[in-house]
C-alpha positions in Angstrom: 139.6 128.3 185.1 141.7 131.1 186.5 139.6 134.0 187.9 142.6 136.1 188.8 142.7 139.5 187.3 145.7 139.7 184.9 146.7 143.1 186.5 146.9 141.8 190.1 150.7 141.6 189.7 150.7 145.5 189.6 149.2 145.5 193.0 151.9 143.2 194.2 154.6 145.5 192.8 153.0 148.4 194.6 153.2 146.4 197.8 156.9 145.7 197.2 157.4 149.5 196.8 155.7 150.1 200.2 158.0 147.5 201.7 161.0 149.3 200.3 159.7 152.6 201.9 159.2 150.9 205.2 162.6 149.1 205.3 164.6 151.9 203.7 166.8 151.9 200.6 169.9 150.7 202.5 168.1 147.6 203.8 168.4 145.8 200.4 172.0 146.9 200.0 172.9 145.3 203.3 171.4 141.9 202.4 173.7 139.1 201.5 172.7 138.9 197.8 174.7 136.0 196.3 173.0 135.7 192.9 170.4 138.3 193.7 172.0 140.7 191.3 170.6 138.5 188.5 167.0 138.6 189.8 164.6 140.8 187.8 163.4 143.4 190.3 160.5 145.7 189.8 161.1 149.2 188.6 160.8 150.6 192.2 163.9 148.7 193.1 166.0 150.0 190.3 169.6 150.7 191.3 169.7 148.3 194.2 172.1 145.9 192.5 173.5 148.5 190.1 175.7 146.8 187.5 177.0 150.1 186.1 180.6 150.4 187.2 182.0 152.9 187.8 179.3 155.0 189.4 179.4 158.5 187.9 178.1 162.0 188.1 177.8 164.0 184.9 177.1 167.7 184.9 177.6 170.9 182.9 179.3 174.0 184.2 179.6 176.9 181.7 181.1 175.4 178.5 182.4 172.4 180.3 181.0 168.9 180.6 182.4 167.2 183.8 182.3 163.6 184.7 183.2 162.3 188.2 183.7 158.5 188.4 184.3 156.6 191.6 187.0 154.1 190.7 188.9 153.1 193.8 191.8 150.7 193.3 193.7 152.2 190.3 197.4 152.5 190.8 198.8 153.7 187.4 197.6 155.3 184.2 197.8 151.9 182.4 195.0 150.6 184.7 192.4 152.6 182.7 191.8 154.1 179.3 189.4 156.8 178.2 188.3 157.9 174.8 185.7 160.4 173.6 183.8 160.8 170.4 181.0 163.4 169.9 178.7 163.0 172.9 180.1 159.7 174.1 182.7 158.8 176.7 184.2 155.3 177.0 186.0 154.1 180.1 187.8 150.8 180.2 190.0 149.4 182.9 191.1 146.7 185.3 191.2 146.9 189.0 193.8 144.5 190.5 193.7 143.1 194.0 196.2 145.1 196.1 199.5 143.1 196.5 199.3 142.9 200.3 195.7 141.5 200.4 195.4 138.1 202.0 194.0 135.5 199.6 190.8 133.6 200.5 190.5 135.1 204.0 187.6 137.5 203.3 184.5 137.4 205.5 182.9 139.9 203.1 184.2 141.3 199.8 182.1 144.0 198.1 184.7 146.1 196.3 184.9 145.8 192.6 187.9 143.9 191.2 188.7 142.9 187.7 187.9 144.3 184.3 185.2 147.0 183.7 183.9 148.9 180.7 181.4 151.7 180.5 180.0 153.9 177.8 178.5 157.2 178.9 176.1 159.4 176.9 177.2 163.0 177.5 174.7 165.9 177.6 176.5 167.6 174.7 179.1 166.9 172.0 182.6 167.6 173.3 185.9 168.6 171.7 188.2 165.6 171.7 191.3 167.8 171.8 190.1 169.6 175.0 189.7 166.7 177.4 191.6 166.5 180.7 191.5 163.7 183.2 192.8 163.6 186.8 192.7 160.6 189.1 193.0 161.4 192.8 191.7 159.7 196.0 189.8 157.1 194.1 187.9 159.5 191.9 188.5 160.1 188.2 187.7 163.7 187.2 187.1 164.2 183.5 186.9 167.8 182.2 185.6 168.3 178.6 184.8 171.4 176.6 181.6 171.5 174.7 182.0 171.4 170.9 181.3 174.4 168.7 179.5 174.1 165.4 181.5 172.4 162.6 184.4 171.0 164.8 185.9 167.7 163.7 184.4 164.7 165.5 185.2 161.8 163.2 187.6 159.8 165.3 187.9 158.7 168.9 190.5 160.4 171.0 192.5 158.5 173.6 192.7 160.7 176.7 195.8 160.8 178.9 195.1 160.6 182.6 197.2 162.5 185.2 197.6 160.5 188.4 198.1 162.4 191.6 199.6 161.0 194.8 197.3 160.9 197.9 
């Protein structure tokens, strides 16, 4: 017969949270994680192995909704596509290994390479005909105008991206 309290695991989760406080948030990020990204971590560890790529900031400024996305490694507009519909933004792209990178000689490789796709819920509906995107220094800046009542939002809109040299 098991005399263990079924809620003892909650105490253990609390102890893991204390461990995180003692070691600091960056401790877990510096650990060689191999397959650790697939481990179910307690809520206090959320974000340690963030699978959301790209990392983004979303905010409102006046009538604008602005998204900043960290996406280093894009070289041309065809590397990424954006579309908007209502209060949703879709980003889809592919980051290639830079051409001069030595193959198989990495001691550590943490930068994202390959295909990615992300859907973002925006804080307001936006006008699909009033979206601008600029990519500079590894950051994609997306500027959208909040939608007014009764504006057409039936179809997605592909957004052209302006690339600026460094």
